C-alpha positions in Angstrom: -12.3 9.9 -18.6 -8.6 10.4 -18.8 -6.2 11.0 -21.6 -4.6 7.7 -22.6 -2.1 6.3 -25.1 -3.3 3.1 -26.8 0.3 2.0 -27.1 0.2 1.1 -23.4 -3.0 -0.7 -22.5 -4.6 -3.8 -20.9 -2.3 -6.4 -22.3 0.9 -4.3 -21.5 -0.2 -3.7 -17.9 -0.9 -7.5 -17.5 2.6 -8.1 -18.8 4.1 -5.5 -16.5 2.4 -7.1 -13.5 3.8 -10.5 -14.5 7.3 -9.1 -14.9 7.1 -7.4 -11.5 5.9 -10.6 -9.8 2.7 -8.6 -8.8 -0.9 -9.7 -9.1 -2.9 -7.3 -11.4 -6.2 -5.6 -10.5 -8.3 -4.7 -13.5 -10.4 -1.6 -13.1 -12.9 -1.6 -16.0 -15.4 0.7 -17.5 -18.8 0.3 -15.8 -20.7 2.5 -18.2 -20.0 5.7 -16.1 -17.6 8.5 -16.9 -17.2 11.9 -15.2 -20.0 13.4 -17.2 -22.1 10.6 -18.7 -23.8 7.5 -17.4 -25.2 4.5 -19.3 -28.6 3.5 -17.9 -28.7 0.1 -16.2 -31.3 -1.2 -18.7 -28.7 -0.7 -21.5 -25.5 -1.6 -19.8 -25.3 -5.2 -21.0 -22.7 -4.5 -23.9 -20.4 -3.1 -21.2 -20.9 -6.2 -19.1 -20.1 -8.4 -22.1 -17.0 -6.4 -22.8 -15.8 -7.1 -19.2 -16.5 -10.8 -19.6 -14.6 -10.8 -22.8 -11.7 -9.0 -21.1 -11.6 -11.6 -18.4 -11.5 -14.4 -21.0 -8.7 -12.6 -22.8 -6.6 -12.5 -19.6 -7.6 -15.9 -18.1 -9.1 -18.0 -20.9 -7.7 -21.1 -22.5 -5.5 -20.5 -25.5 -8.1 -22.1 -27.7 -11.0 -19.9 -26.4 -12.3 -17.0 -28.5 -10.5 -14.3 -26.6 -7.8 -16.5 -25.1 -6.7 -17.3 -28.6 -6.2 -13.6 -29.3 -3.9 -13.4 -26.3 -2.0 -16.4 -27.5 -1.6 -14.9 -30.9 -0.1 -11.9 -29.3 2.6 -14.1 -27.8 1.2 -15.1 -24.4 -0.4 -18.5 -24.6 -0.5 -19.0 -20.8 -3.3 -17.2 -18.9 -2.5 -14.2 -16.7 -3.0 -14.5 -12.9 -5.9 -12.1 -12.8 -8.0 -12.6 -9.7 -9.2 -9.1 -8.8 -11.4 -6.6 -10.7 -12.9 -3.2 -9.7 -16.2 -2.1 -11.1 -15.4 1.5 -12.1 -13.5 4.1 -10.2 -14.8 6.6 -7.7 -18.4 6.2 -9.1 -20.2 5.2 -5.9 -22.5 8.2 -5.7 -23.4 8.3 -9.4 -27.0 7.7 -10.2 -26.6 4.4 -12.0 -23.7 3.0 -10.1 -25.5 0.5 -7.9 -27.7 -0.8 -10.7 -24.8 -1.2 -13.1 -22.6 -2.7 -10.4 -25.0 -5.5 -9.7 -25.2 -6.4 -13.4 -21.4 -6.7 -13.5 -21.3 -8.5 -10.2 -23.9 -11.2 -11.0 -22.4 -11.8 -14.5 -18.8 -12.1 -13.3 -19.6 -14.3 -10.4 -21.5 -16.7 -12.7 -18.7 -16.8 -15.2 -15.7 -16.6 -12.9 -16.8 -17.4 -9.3 -13.2 -17.1 -8.0 -12.8 -13.5 -9.1 -12.8 -11.0 -6.2 -14.9 -8.0 -7.0 -14.1 -4.5 -5.6 -16.9 -1.9 -5.0 -16.2 1.8 -5.3 -18.3 2.4 -2.2 -16.5 2.9 1.1 -17.5 0.4 3.8 -15.1 1.5 6.5 -17.7 3.4 8.5 -21.0 1.7 7.5 -22.2 -1.5 5.9 -22.5 -1.7 2.1 -26.0 -2.1 0.7 -24.7 -4.5 -2.1 -22.5 -7.6 -2.2 -18.7 -7.2 -2.6 -15.5 -9.0 -1.7 -13.6 -5.7 -1.2 -14.5 -2.0 -0.9 -12.3 0.8 -2.2 -10.9 3.6 0.0 -9.2 6.7 -1.5 -7.6 9.5 0.4 -5.7 12.5 -0.8 -5.2 15.2 1.8 -2.7 17.3 3.9 0.2 15.8 5.8 -1.3 16.5 9.2 -4.6 15.0 8.3 -3.2 11.8 6.8 -1.0 11.3 9.8 -4.0 11.7 12.1 -5.7 8.9 10.2 -3.5 6.2 11.6 -6.5 5.0 13.5 -8.9 5.2 10.6 -9.7 1.5 10.6 -9.4 0.7 14.3 -13.2 0.5 14.8 -14.2 -0.7 11.3 -16.5 -3.8 11.4 -14.6 -7.0 10.9 -17.5 -8.7 9.2 -18.3 -8.2 5.5 -16.0 -7.2 2.7 -12.3 -6.3 3.3 -10.8 -2.9 2.6 -8.6 -2.1 -0.3 -6.9 1.3 0.2 -6.1 1.6 -3.5 -5.2 5.3 -3.6 -3.6 7.4 -0.8 -1.1 10.2 -0.8 -0.4 13.6 0.7 -1.1 16.3 -1.9 -1.1 20.1 -2.1 1.5 22.4 -0.6 2.7 19.8 1.9 3.7 17.5 -0.9 5.4 19.7 -3.4 6.6 17.2 -6.0 7.5 14.6 -3.4 8.6 15.9 0.1 9.8 14.2 3.2 6.9 15.7 5.1 4.4 13.9 2.8 6.3 10.6 3.1 6.3 10.6 6.9 2.6 11.3 7.1 2.0 8.4 4.7 4.3 6.2 6.8 2.2 7.0 9.9 -1.0 6.2 7.9 0.6 2.9 6.7 1.5 1.9 10.2 -2.2 2.2 11.0 -3.1 0.0 8.0 -0.5 -2.5 9.1 -2.0 -2.7 12.6 -5.4 -3.2 11.0 -4.3 -5.8 8.4 -7.1 -8.2 9.5 -9.5 -5.9 7.7 -7.2 -3.9 5.3 -5.9 -6.6 3.0 -4.4 -4.4 0.2 -3.0 -0.9 -0.2 -1.3 1.0 -2.9 0.2 4.4 -3.2 -1.0 6.5 -6.1 0.2 7.5 -8.6 3.1 5.2 -9.1 4.9 6.6 -12.2 5.2 10.1 -13.8 7.0 11.2 -16.9 8.8 14.4 -15.9 8.1 15.8 -19.3 4.3 15.3 -18.9 3.3 15.9 -15.3 -0.4 15.9 -14.7 -0.3 15.2 -11.0 1.9 15.8 -8.0 3.4 14.0 -6.2 4.3 10.5 -7.7 6.4 7.6 -6.3 8.8 7.2 -9.3 9.8 10.0 -11.6 11.4 9.2 -15.0 12.4 10.7 -18.3 13.9 9.1 -21.4 17.3 8.5 -19.7 16.9 8.8 -15.9 14.7 7.9 -12.9 14.5 8.4 -9.2 12.3 7.5 -6.3 10.6 10.2 -4.2 10.6 9.9 -0.4 7.2 8.4 -0.7 8.7 5.6 -2.8 11.3 4.9 -0.1 8.7 4.7 2.6 7.2 1.7 0.7 10.6 -0.1 1.1 10.1 0.0 4.9 6.9 -1.9 4.6 7.9 -4.5 2.0 8.3 -7.2 4.7 4.8 -6.5 6.1 3.1 -8.8 3.6 3.0 -12.3 5.2 4.6 -11.1 8.4 3.3 -11.6 12.0 1.9 -8.5 13.6 2.8 -8.2 17.2 1.0 -6.5 20.1 3.2 -3.5 20.5 2.4 -0.8 23.1 3.7 2.7 22.6 3.5 4.5 26.0 3.8 8.2 25.4 2.0 11.4 25.9 3.1 12.6 22.4 0.6 12.6 19.5 3.5 12.8 17.1 4.7 9.2 17.5 3.3 6.0 16.0 4.9 2.6 16.0 4.3 -1.0 15.0 6.2 -4.3 15.4 6.3 -7.4 13.2 8.3 -10.6 12.9 9.4 -11.5 9.4 11.7 -14.0 7.8 14.5 -12.8 5.5 14.5 -14.8 2.3 18.3 -14.1 1.8 19.7 -15.5 5.1 16.7 -17.4 6.3 16.8 -15.7 9.7 13.8 -14.3 11.5 13.8 -10.7 12.5 11.8 -8.4 14.8 11.1 -5.2 12.9 10.0 -2.1 14.9 9.0 0.9 12.9 8.6 4.3 14.5 7.4 7.6 12.9 8.3 10.8 14.6 6.1 13.5 13.1 7.3 16.1 15.5 10.1 18.6 15.4 12.0 17.4 18.5 14.3 14.4 19.2 12.7 11.6 21.2 14.5 9.4 23.7 12.7 6.1 23.3 13.1 3.2 25.7 12.4 -0.1 23.9 11.7 -3.3 25.9 11.2 -6.6 24.2 9.9 -9.6 26.1 9.1 -13.2 25.1 10.5 -13.3 21.5 13.6 -15.3 22.1 15.9 -12.6 20.8 19.3 -13.8 19.7 21.7 -13.4 22.7 24.3 -11.9 20.4 21.9 -9.7 18.5 24.5 -9.7 15.7 23.3 -8.3 12.4 20.7 -6.1 14.0 20.3 -2.8 12.1 18.8 0.6 12.3 17.5 2.4 9.2 16.4 6.0 9.2 14.6 8.1 6.6 15.0 11.8 7.4 16.6 15.0 6.1 17.5 18.5 7.3 14.3 20.1 6.0 10.9 18.5 6.0 10.3 19.9 2.5 13.4 18.3 1.0 12.8 16.4 -2.2 14.8 14.1 -4.5 15.6 15.1 -8.1 17.5 14.1 -11.2 20.4 16.2 -10.0 20.3 14.8 -6.4 18.3 11.6 -6.5 19.6 10.5 -3.1 18.9 13.6 -1.0 16.2 11.8 1.0 16.9 8.0 1.1 17.0 5.4 3.9 20.3 5.4 5.8 21.1 1.9 7.3 23.6 1.3 10.0 24.5 -1.4 12.5 22.5 -1.1 15.8 25.4 -0.8 18.2 23.5 -1.0 21.5 21.1 -3.8 20.3 19.6 -5.5 23.4 16.2 -6.6 24.8 16.1 -3.4 26.7 17.7 -0.3 25.0 17.4 3.4 24.5 17.0 4.7 21.0 17.2 8.4 20.0 14.5 9.1 17.3 15.3 12.1 15.1 12.8 14.8 14.4 10.6 14.2 11.4 11.8 10.7 10.7 10.9 7.1 10.0 13.1 4.7 11.9 13.2 0.9 11.5 14.9 -1.4 14.0 15.6 -5.0 12.7 16.6 -7.3 15.6 17.7 -10.9 14.9 15.6 -13.4 16.8 16.6 -17.0 17.9 15.7 -19.4 15.0 12.5 -21.4 15.6 11.9 -20.0 19.1 9.4 -17.2 18.6 6.7 -17.1 21.2 3.7 -14.8 21.2 3.6 -12.9 24.5 0.8 -10.7 25.8 2.9 -7.6 25.1 5.9 -8.1 22.7 7.3 -4.6 22.6 6.7 -1.6 24.8 8.1 1.9 24.5 8.3 4.8 26.8 9.2 8.2 25.4 10.4 11.4 27.0 10.2 14.5 24.8 
C-alpha cells in the first residue's frame, strides 16, 4: 500500500503514543490494498493476525504474544482501545464481508475494543455495526471553511464520528500556509460545536521529513537537526482545551459568511482557575468590529489574567520554515478592555482566542452564554 520502513512499526508507534500520553488507534490490514483484495472466504488468516496483534499490545505478559512484548522490554500492556478495519476501503468489493469477519472476531475476543468502519455515516445510516465511522476530507481552503456545518444535521443515534484525516491541500496549502490553517480552524469550530456526535478528530499528516516529502502540507516538519510547526500545527494549540471542556450556547449575530465562533469553559491545570474561551475565525479580508456580550457565567469582577491570542500574518500564503520557524505563530497579549461587554477588533484572515477568567465555582449555564454582533 505505502512505502514503509520496518525500523518504525507497530511496537514503536505504541511506545510513541504512550510517551505522548495519547491513546493509540491501530489501523490494520483488512485484506484489501489499492489494487488487490482477499476474498471474504479466505480472509481468516488476516483476522487471526489482527487478534494476535491485539494480544501483543494488550495481553498478559505470560500470554503467547504478550510474552513477546514483554521480551521486547514492555511487560505492561499498552492502553489500546480503538482499532480501524482498513483505511479508505469502504467501496471496495469485499470490504463489508471482510469487515464483518473482523468485527465479530474482535468483539468476541475483546468486547471493550471500539471498532471504526471506513464507511462514512454522517449523511446516511451504516448498513453494518460499528462504534465509530471514519470521515476524511482533503480539499481547498474555501470548501473546508464552508464545511463548518458539516455535522449539524447528522443523526445523533448510531455510531459516533471520527474525523481521522482532514487538511487543506493543493495550491491553497503550499507546504503549510496561514490560509490553509484558518480554513481548518473554521472546520474545527464546527466539529467542536458538534462534539456530541464527533468524538475524535486528527489532522493529517502529522510529521514529514523535509528530505523525503511525499505529501504537502504536514503539521510538523523536521530534518536531522531541526523542526518547526506549520500554521496548521499552531491551530491545534487553540483547541487543546476543548477536550473535556463545556461547550456553551454561543450565538454569532452577523451577516458575514466569513466569521465563525465558539465558546467553551475550561479549567487550567496550572492555576486551577476556570476560563471562558471564545474562539473567532475571520476568513475575510477586512477588519471586523465585534461586540461581545457575556451573560450568566459569573465572570471575575476583576477579569485579571484575561488574554487575547491571535494567529495571523501579513499575507495569507505565509509559511514557517527552518530559517523563519516563527513567521506565523500565536501572538498572546493581555486583554486590556476585558469586561462582560466589550468591543474586539478582529484582524483580517485571523484566528483569535479570548480567555476570560470566571469566578471560581460559580458557573451557571444560561440560555445564551455569549452573543456577538459584527459590523464589517
